[in-house]
C-alpha positions in Angstrom: -13.8 -5.1 196.3 -12.6 -8.5 194.9 -14.7 -10.2 197.3 -17.6 -8.0 196.3 -17.2 -8.7 192.8 -16.7 -12.6 193.6 -19.9 -12.7 195.5 -21.7 -11.1 192.6 -20.6 -13.5 190.5 -21.6 -16.4 192.6 -24.8 -14.8 193.0 -25.5 -14.5 189.3 -24.3 -18.5 189.0 -26.8 -19.4 191.3 -29.5 -17.5 189.8 -28.9 -18.8 186.4 -28.7 -22.4 187.9 -31.8 -22.3 189.8 -33.4 -20.8 186.6 -32.6 -23.4 184.3 -35.2 -25.2 182.8 -36.0 -28.4 184.7 -34.9 -31.6 182.7 -36.9 -34.0 184.4 -39.5 -36.6 182.6 -42.9 -36.7 183.9 -44.0 -40.2 184.4 -47.4 -41.6 183.8 -47.7 -44.9 185.8 -45.1 -47.3 184.1 -44.3 -45.1 181.1 -43.2 -41.5 180.7 -45.8 -39.1 179.7 -45.8 -38.4 175.8 -47.1 -35.0 176.1 -48.6 -32.4 178.2 -52.3 -33.8 177.5 -51.5 -37.2 178.5 -50.0 -35.9 181.7 -52.9 -33.8 182.5 -55.2 -36.8 181.8 -53.0 -39.0 183.9 -53.1 -36.2 186.8 -56.8 -35.9 186.5 -57.0 -39.7 186.9 -54.9 -40.3 189.7 -54.0 -37.0 191.1 -50.2 -38.2 191.0 -47.4 -36.7 188.6 -43.8 -38.3 189.0 -40.8 -36.3 188.0 -37.8 -38.3 187.3 -34.7 -36.2 186.7 -32.3 -36.7 183.9 -29.4 -34.7 185.4 -26.9 -37.4 184.7 -25.5 -36.3 181.1 -24.5 -39.7 180.3 -25.4 -40.2 176.8 -26.4 -43.8 177.0 -29.2 -42.8 179.8 -30.4 -40.0 177.5 -30.8 -42.2 174.5 -32.1 -44.9 176.7 -34.7 -42.3 177.9 -35.2 -41.2 174.4 -35.8 -44.8 173.1 -38.4 -45.2 175.9 -40.3 -42.1 174.9 -40.2 -42.7 171.4 -41.5 -46.4 172.2 -44.3 -44.9 174.4 -45.3 -42.0 171.8 -45.3 -45.0 169.2 -47.6 -47.1 171.5 -49.8 -44.1 172.3 -50.4 -43.3 168.6 -50.9 -47.1 167.8 -53.6 -47.1 170.7 -55.2 -44.0 169.5 -55.1 -45.1 166.1 -56.8 -48.5 167.1 -59.5 -46.7 169.2 -60.3 -44.4 166.3 -60.7 -47.7 164.1 -62.7 -49.3 166.8 -65.3 -46.5 166.7 -65.4 -46.4 163.1 -66.0 -50.0 162.8 -68.5 -49.6 165.5 -70.3 -46.7 163.7 -70.2 -48.7 160.5 -71.9 -51.7 162.0 -74.2 -49.7 163.5 -75.1 -47.9 160.0 -75.1 -51.5 158.4 -77.6 -52.7 161.1 -80.0 -49.6 160.7 -79.5 -50.1 156.8 -80.6 -54.0 157.5 -83.7 -53.2 159.7 -84.9 -50.9 157.0 -84.7 -53.3 154.3 -86.5 -55.8 156.5 -89.2 -53.4 157.2 -89.2 -52.6 153.9 -89.7 -56.0 152.5 -92.2 -56.9 155.4 -94.2 -53.8 154.0 -94.2 -55.3 150.3 -95.1 -58.8 151.7 -98.0 -57.4 153.6 -99.2 -55.4 150.5 -98.7 -58.2 148.4 -100.7 -60.7 150.7 -103.6 -58.0 150.9 -103.3 -57.7 147.3 -103.7 -61.6 146.9 -106.7 -61.6 149.4 -108.6 -58.6 147.2 -107.7 -60.8 144.1 -109.2 -63.9 145.9 -112.4 -62.1 147.2 -112.8 -61.2 143.6 -112.5 -64.3 142.2 -115.0 -65.4 144.9 -117.4 -62.8 144.2 -117.3 -63.4 140.1 -117.6 -67.3 140.8 -120.6 -66.5 143.0 -122.3 -64.5 140.2 -121.4 -66.8 137.6 -123.0 -69.7 139.9 -126.1 -67.3 140.5 -126.5 -66.6 136.8 -125.8 -70.2 135.8 -128.6 -71.4 138.3 -131.0 -68.6 137.1 -130.2 -69.8 133.3 -130.7 -73.7 134.2 -133.9 -72.6 136.5 -135.2 -71.1 133.4 -134.4 -73.9 131.1 -135.9 -76.4 133.5 -139.0 -74.5 133.8 -139.3 -74.3 130.4 -138.1 -77.8 129.7 -141.0 -78.7 132.5 -143.5 -76.7 130.7 -142.8 -78.2 127.3 -142.9 -81.6 129.0 -146.3 -80.9 130.7 -147.6 -79.7 127.5 -146.8 -82.8 125.6 -148.0 -84.9 128.1 -151.1 -83.2 128.4 -151.3 -83.8 124.5 -150.4 -87.3 124.8 -152.8 -88.0 127.7 -155.5 -86.4 125.7 -154.6 -88.4 122.6 -154.2 -91.8 124.6 -157.5 -91.2 126.4 -159.7 -91.0 123.6 -158.1 -93.6 121.5 -157.2 -96.4 124.3 -159.1 -98.3 126.7 -156.9 -100.0 129.1 -158.3 -103.0 130.7 -157.3 -104.2 134.0 -157.0 -108.1 133.2 -154.8 -107.2 130.1 -151.8 -105.8 132.2 -149.5 -108.6 131.8 -150.1 -109.0 127.9 -148.9 -105.0 127.8 -145.9 -105.5 129.7 -144.9 -108.3 127.4 -145.7 -106.2 124.3 -143.7 -103.2 125.8 -140.7 -105.4 126.7 -140.5 -107.1 123.0 -140.8 -104.0 121.1 -138.2 -102.2 123.4 -135.7 -105.0 123.5 -133.6 -103.8 120.6 -133.6 -100.0 121.5 -130.7 -98.8 123.9 -133.1 -98.1 126.9 -136.9 -98.8 127.1 -139.4 -96.2 126.0 -141.8 -96.4 129.2 -144.2 -94.0 127.9 -144.7 -95.8 124.8 -147.5 -98.1 125.5 -149.2 -100.0 122.6 -152.9 -100.6 121.9 
């Protein structure tokens, strides 16, 4: 009975020892895995998971492992933070670029509208100038016609009066020229139509 009791105790100890939790550390490449997510990600990537046991109860080894794990955790947190910052910066740059493109498009539209408006104003001014020129030409042509009609009437009157009063002789042409030049020397310009008797 003593033997049986002794075997029973050994059996229970064996079960307790074999059922105890594994004190091994999972390694992801060259550093210990920080958490289960990293372990699963590393396994999906390489299909390898290393387990290093830490059965050594030496305090130095445990503290070194803890230090390594803490460093790995801090590095992983820093890497994640850097990735988040990088994605945030990329998103901000994309938003800024989109905003600049919108502003450029808006400025191009405004410049195009301004140019169209200036072209319309220039066309309007050209039309107004053309209308003024045509109007001025009509007025000046009317004035010329009226002035020419008045001159023609005056000439007719002068010619009629000159024909009745004077007789021009062909031999006295040089005498007429001298009289006209003497008479018109003190005038600002000679009056060619003034023929003396």
